[in-house]
N, C-alpha and C positions, 0 to 999 in steps of 0.2 A: 504494500500500500504506500503510495507516494505521499511524502510529507509536504504540506502547504504552509509556507511561512508568511507572516504578515509582511506588508509592503515595506515597512521600515527596515526589517531584518534583511529582506532581499536586497535593498539598496546598500546596506552595510557590507553584505557579502560580495556584492559586485565591486565596491570600492577596494575591498581587501584583495580581490583577485587582480584588479588593475595595478595596485601597488606592487604586488608580488611579481607581476610581469615586468615592471620597470626595474625592480631590484635584480632580476635574473638576466637582464640584458648583458650581452658581451660588451667589452670596452669599445669595439668597433661600432656596435649599434648605438651606444650612448654618445659617442663623439661625432655627432652629426655636423657640427660646425667645422668648415674647412679652416686650416691654419693660415697664418699670415703668408707663409711662403707659397702655400697652395693657391691662395687668392692671386698672388703676384704671378705665379706660373700661368694661371688661367688668363690673366690680363695680358701676359706676354711682355711686361715691362717692369723693371725695378726703378723707382724714382728716388734719386739721392739729392737731398737738400744741400746746396753748396754755398757756404759763406766763405769769402776769400780770406785766406791767411797763409802766406807762403811759409814753409814748403808743404804744408798740409793740403791746401786747396788753392790752385792758381787758375786764372782765366786770362786768355789772350784777348785783349780788347779788339784786335784787328779781325779776328774770325770767330770769337765766342767759344773757342775750344778750351776744355778744362784739362788741367794736369795737376801733379802733386801726388804725394804717396797715398793719401786717403782716397783720392780719385782713382788711382790704380787699383787699390784694394776693392773699392766699391764695384768697379767695372769687372774685375776678375771674379768676385763673388757672384755677381749677377750672371755673367756669361758662362763661367765654368761650373758653378754649383747649381744655380737655379735654371740655367739654360734659357735665359731671357735677354732681351735688349735692355740696355741701361740708359737712363735719361737723367741728366743733371739739371736741377731746377735752381735758377739763380735766386739768392736771397741774401739777407744780411744777418749779423749776429743777434740783433734785437728780435728778429722774427724766426730764427732757426727752430727753436723749441715750439713756439706757437704753431708754426706751419706743420710740424710733425704731429702735434696733438689734433689738429683739424683735418689731417689726412691729405695735405697738399703734397707730401712726399712720404716715402716708406722708411727711409733711413736718414738720419741727420749725421753728417760727417764731422769728425774731429771735435767732438764734444768733451770738454773737461768734466771729469767725474766730481760732482759736488753734491752734498746732502740736499741742498735746495732743489737742484735739478732732478735728483732722484725721486723727489715727491711728484714730479710731473712726467718723467720718462723713465724707461728702463735702459740700462747701459750694457753694452757688450763687455767682454774681457778687454782690458786696455791694449791697444796696439803699440803705444809708446808711452813714455813718461814725460812729464811737463813741469816746468816751474817758470815763474815770472822773473825777468831780468830788466835792468835799466840800461839805456844808452845815453851818454852825455858827450858834449863837446869837451875834449881834453883841455882846451884853452879857456873854458868858461870860468871866470874868476870867482863865481859864487861857490864853486866846489873845491877851492884850494884846500888841500889837506884832507879831503873827504875820503872815507874808507868804504866799507861794504855794508854799513847799516843804513836802512832807509832813513833814519833820523838825520843822517849826515846831509841828506838832500831835501828833506822836508823842512823848508824854511819860508818865511814870508817873502814874497816876490819871486818864488820859484813856481814854474808852470809845468805840470806833467801832462803829456799828450798820450791818449790811449783810445783804442777803438771802442766805441760805445756798445754796451751790452755783452762784452766778452768776459771770460773768466778773469783776465788781467784787469779789466775795469773794476770788477767786484773786489779783487785782491787789493789794488792800490787804494780804492775808496775806503777800505777798512783801516788803513794805517796812516794815511796822510791827514795831518792835523793842522798844519800851518800853510802849506802850499796850496796852489789852485789846480784843479783837475780840468783839463780841456778834453772833452769827449767829442770824437770825430767819427765819421761813418766808415772809414776804411783805412787800410794800411798805408796807402800812398799819401793820404792826407796827414796821418800822424808823422810820417817821415819828413814830409815837406815842412811841417810845423817846426820840427827840430832843425832841419837844414836852414830854414829861413830865420831861425832864432826867435820865432814867436813862442816856442816852447823850449824849456831847458832840459827836459828829461823825456825820453821816449820809453814807454812801458809796453812790453810785448813778451811773447814766449821766448825762452832763452835760446832755442835753436834758431828761431827767426832773427832775433837780435844779434846772435853770434855771426851769422852770415852778413848782416848789414854792417856790423863793426869791422869785419874783415875786408869789406869792399870799400871802406872809407877810412883813410889814414888819420883823419881828424877825430874819429869816434872812439870811445872807450866803453866797453861793456862792463856792467857791474852785476855780479851775482849776489843778491842780498843775503846776509847772515843775521838771524836765522833765515832759512829758505822761505820764499814768498810763494804760497799756493802751489806746493808740490803735489801733483795729482796725476792720475792716469788719463790718457786721451783715448776715447772710445767712439764707437758708433752709438747713436741713440735710436731707440725703438719706442713705439707707443706703449703705454702702460698695459694695454690689453693684449699684448703679445704673450703667447703661452710660454711656459718653461721649456717646452720642446722646441719652439721656434728659436728661443734664445740660445738653447744648447747648440743648434746647428751653426749659428753665427760664432758662438764662443769657440767651438772646435776649429772652425776655419781660421779665426784670428790667432788663436793660440799656436796652431801648427805653423802659420806663416811667421810668427814671431820667433818661435823656438828653432826653426830651421835657418834663421838669418835672412829670410826673404824680405822682411820689413826693413831691416837695416840697409839692404841693397836698394830698396825703393827710396829710402830717405836720402841715400847718397846720390841717387839719380835726380831726385827733385832738387837737392842742394846744388848740384852741378848746373842744373837748368837756371836756377836763381842767379848764380854767379855769372853764368854766360850772358844773361840778359843785363845784369848790372854792368858788366864790362863793355857791352855794346852801346850803352847810353853815353 
């Protein structure tokens, strides 16, 4: 004889059965959402946000072509790992993270790892390490007897030129108390400010400043002690990228770094910067 349950009990049993079906799904059935890399492969293009800062990211104004060692890494990852075309999207440092969050590009290149940025984006393993340095004119009388402490340069009447929105902007803003900070949109503008003596100090990444000082016999690079903003330099991804997506990129970056490939790309980019400087 069949049992007949009240309607309320039948509904409860149906809900329990549905819940049980969900719990017994295999991982492949439950993971219905495609990954970041799967979406990019479906679209056929990897978009890399490009804010210029040599030797990480450079752009030839005459033809719009990008170079630099993060550009090489992004192109290689897209073409060799994901098997897609790679597109570089021009932006600036003020908008690099915001554009990543809003989906204007898939990867942000050459982002310094900071706790504040980590609240907004995910970071790959660092491709290289970074710290901020200063470049001054050797003949500037304001710095007679100055050493390696930022306080030796932080004086009334001293102007620091820095690219707006960068990690070096944040770093120098946190320690300058008496001088003036001149925030400019790009590297060329900050260097021109130092060369024209509208600024007394150029604030930038140490590898970039080192190249600049080597190319100009009037310039002197200062590596602050204690170190100023020593951080890893990484790719940035959106926060909703899965751990599996991040692992793919981390394995790629770590292998390239440990095999010395990134060092070779840095040397290549540095030689390009020096060649352009010599040609001017």
